[in-house]
C-alpha positions, 0 to 999 in steps of 0.5 A: 500499500502506498504511503504518506508522509505525516509530520507532527510536533510533539511533545519530548515526554510523548516522543519519550513514550513512544521511542520506549514503546517502539523499542520495547517491542522490536518496532519502528517508531512510526509503527508505533505511532500508526497503530497509536492513529488506527486505533484513536481513529476507529474509536472516533468512527465508532463514537461518531456512527453511535452518535449519529444512530442516536440521533436519527432514533431521536429523530424518528422518536424513539427515544425514552424521556428524561425523567424515565431514564432517570426514575430507573437510574433512581431505582437502580442506585436505590437496589446498589445501596440497599445490596450494600446496607444488607452486606453489612 
């Protein structure tokens, strides 16, 4: 696969950590940075897709009313507190 050059500036601590990881993994620093970027991009893309899906669901009226969510959370908190209280 063809590659492109990307130049970044990183503080000395990040650069040191990248170098340490590369050495420990017996990989080039470029590999460590590219792998970190791949993971970051995948995570961000997953989160953005989830947000878009949630927004579309809300647009279709499929959301849960705030009051209902808060009631369910309060019940969970009370249940959990009851479990911890009975364990004493």
